N, C-alpha and C positions, 0 to 999 in steps of 0.2 A: 504493500500500500504506500501511497505517497500523499501526505497530508498537506493541505494549503497552510501557509503561515498566517495565523490570525492577526499578525501585526500589519499585514497588507489589508487596507480597509475594505477592499472588495470581499475578501474572505471573512473579515470580522463581521460585516453586515450580513453576509449570507448565513453565517453560523448563528448569530444572535438576533437577526431581524426577520426571521421567518414566522409569519403569522400562524402557520400550521404546526410550528414546533415551539410554542410559547413557553413550554415547560423548561426549555434550555435557558432562555433569558430570565425566567422567574427564579430558577435556582441560582443563576449567576448573580443577579441583583441581591437576593436574600442573603447570600453568603458574603459577597463583597461589602455590603452595607451593614453587616452584622444584624440583619433582621431575623434570620432563621431561629425558630424556637421562641420568638418574642411576640408581643401583641402587635408589632409592626410588620410581621411577616406578610409578604405579598401572596395573596391567594390566586388572583387572576389579574391580567393586565391586557391592555389593547396597545398594539404597536401602531403608533400614529403615522409612521413612515416606513411601511413594510418593505422587505427586500424585493427588488425586481432585477431581472437580468440587466446589467449596466450597459449603457450606450457608450461606445468608445470615445466619442467626441466630448462626453461630459466628465471624463475621468479626473481632469485637473480640478474640477469644482467639488470633488468629494471631500466634504469637511465634516458635517454632522452625520454621524453614522446611524444612530438609532434614537428615536423619540418614543417614549412609552408613557401610558397613563394607567394607574391601577384603579381599583374599585373605590378607593377613597379620594380619587381625583388628584393624587400626588403625581406631579409630572417629573419624568426622569429623562435626562439627556445623557447618553452614553457615547463616548468618543474614543477612537484609537488615533493617537497622534504620534507619528514617528520622527518628526523633525521639529526642533524648537524654532519656530518662525518668529519674525518680528511682531511684537505686541501680542503674543499668544495669550498672556494673562488677561489683557483687556478684551480680547475676542471672546474668551470664556465668559467673562462678566456680561458682555453684550448679549450672547446667546441665552444666558440664564435670565437676564432681565427681559429680553424679548419674549421668551416662553412664559414669563410671569404676566406681563401686561396683556399679552394676546389672549389670555383666558377671558377677558371682558369684552362685551359688546358695547356697554355703556359705562361711563366713568363712575356713575353713582353706585355700581354694583361691587364696591370694594370688598364687602364681606364674602363674596363668592370666590375671591382669589385663594388659590391653594398653593401648597409648598412646591418648590422646584428643587430637585436634587440633581447635581451634576456628578457624573463618574467619569473621570478621564484616565485612560491607560496611556502612559507616556513611555516611548522608547528612548528617553533621554532623562537626564537628571535636572529637575527644576529647582528643588529646594536643597542646595548644596550644604547648608548648615544643619540639616536634619538627617541623621543616619538611617531613619526608618524608611521602608519601601512603601508604606501607606501613610497618608495624612488625611485628616478631616478638618475642614475649615468652616467656622461659624462666625456669626456676628455677636460679639460679647461686649458687655459693659466693662470699661477699663478697670475700675477700682474693685468691683465685686465679682467680675466674670459672670455676671447674670446674663442668662440667655433669654432675652425678651423678644428679639426679632428672629423668629424661627423659620421664616418662609424661604430663606436661601441656605443651601448646604452644599459644600463642594468637597468631593472626595477625589484623591489622586493616587494612582499606583505607578511608581517609577520602576520600570522593569529592570534597568541596569543594576539597581540595588538589590534585586531579588536573586540570591545566589544558591538557594537550596536545591539539593538533588532529590530524586524520587524517594529515597529512604528517609529523608529528613522532613517530608511533608506531614504536618500534624493535624490538619483539618481540611474541610472542603474548600474553604477560602483559599488556602495555599495551593490546593490542587487546581483551582481555576486560574490562579496567577501563573502557575507552572504551565498549564495548557496554553495560555495566550503567548507566553514567551518561548516555549519549546516545541509545540506541536509540529511546526514546519520542519523540524530536524528529525522527526521520528518516522519509522516505517511500520511500526506495530503499535497497538494500544497497550501500554504497560499494565501489568496486573494491578499496580497501585492506583491506576486511573480508571479501573472498570466500575468502581462505585464512587459516587452515586450514578444511577443510570443516565442522568442528564449529561454528565461529562462524556460517558461512552457514546451517547447520541451526538454530542458535539463533534467527537472524532469522526463519526460516520458521515456527518454533513461535510466535514473538512476533507474527506477522502475524495481526491480529484478524479478518481475513476467514475464517480457518479455525476460529474459536472458536464455541462454542455460545452460545445466548442466555443460559443460566444462568451460563456463565463470564463473559460480557460484563457481565451485571448485577452479579455478585459483584465484578468488577474495578472497575466504576464506583462501587459503594457503598463499596468499600475506599478508593478514592481520595478520596471525599467525607469518609469517616471520618478519614483522615490529615490532610486540610486542616482539618477541624474541630478535631482535636487540636492541630495547630500553632497555630491561631487561639486556642484556649483557653490554651495555654501562653504565647503572646505577650501575651495580655490580662492574664494573671496577673502577668507580668513588668512590664508597664506599670503595673498597679495597685500593685505593690510599689515601683516607682520613684517614683510619685506620692506614695504614703504616706510614703516615705523623705524626699521633699522637704518635705512638710508638717511631718513630725516635726522635720526639721532646722531649719525656720523657727521653729517653736515653741520648740525648745531654744535657738535663737539669741536670741529675744526674752527668754526667762527669764534667760539668761546676761547679756544686756545690762542688764536691770533690776537684777540682782545687782551687776554692776559699778558701776552708777550709785549704788546704795545705799552701796557700799564707798567710793567717791570722796567722797560727801557726808559720811560718817562721819569720813573722814580730815581733811577741811577743818575740821569742827567740832572735832576733837581738836587740830589745830594752833592754832586760835583760843583754845581753852581753856588750852592750854599757855602761850601768850604772855601770858595773863592770870594765870598762876600758880596755876591751879586744880589741886588735888591729883590725882594719877594715878588713885587709887581712884574718885574722882568721875567722871573722864573715862571710865574703863572702864564704870562703871554707866550713863553717859549714852549712849555710842556703841556699846557692845557689842564694841569692839575688844580684842584680847588685849594684855596688858601689854607684851610684847616689841615689838609693832608700834608702840605708842604711844611707847616709848623711842626707837625708830629715828627 
């Protein structure tokens, strides 16, 4: 078997965005958001933007992967982001805010607004100061940490920080993270991943043998596009580093020349002082300030 890499957002949406296999997304959300076994557990949901065979011309615009709403009318936005693009954090807040206000038809229906929860899988490190691979972000009051504004909640999984192997997986949440990060490198379903059944079903959906030619073409082209974007960003970074080195060397040369001129002027000033030449003449000759000559 050859499994598609869930980090490719074509595969991610096919696996988690199928309206006919909602149990996969339900298990995924319940475990990633720590809802499983609590009164917050998602029993059923509607996928607002269900998976469709992607059109090749639209691949570059694939940003939001899945939008879902559960029976309590909580809105979920789930995204797979492989590249840290400019203003990524602001874009996340924009989509969360947009999902929030678009719930209303009329401004006076504010009580009908429901919570929006964002879950982002990132194939890069966003929070360098935090060693954990999962983070939860809330709006809290500064002095008491009171949680009064509960309608926005942001969760992130930083895949590069997740380094556990199959033997080290301790719960279903870690299994799902392992699946997203590593499924594309596997050729069989590991015995550790056969339960719960939703993960096994996710592997079955990711099996490329069951994909159509259109899906495989879109998946491959999206993979090429991702690699090209990574290469472009890395090239720009290298160009920036080289430019910085050159500018630094030029600045160093200029500073060195200026320092040399200053030292020469000081030597001339010392010689003129020893010969008793008036300070005003020394100032005119060397360009040094009066206080510096006196010193």
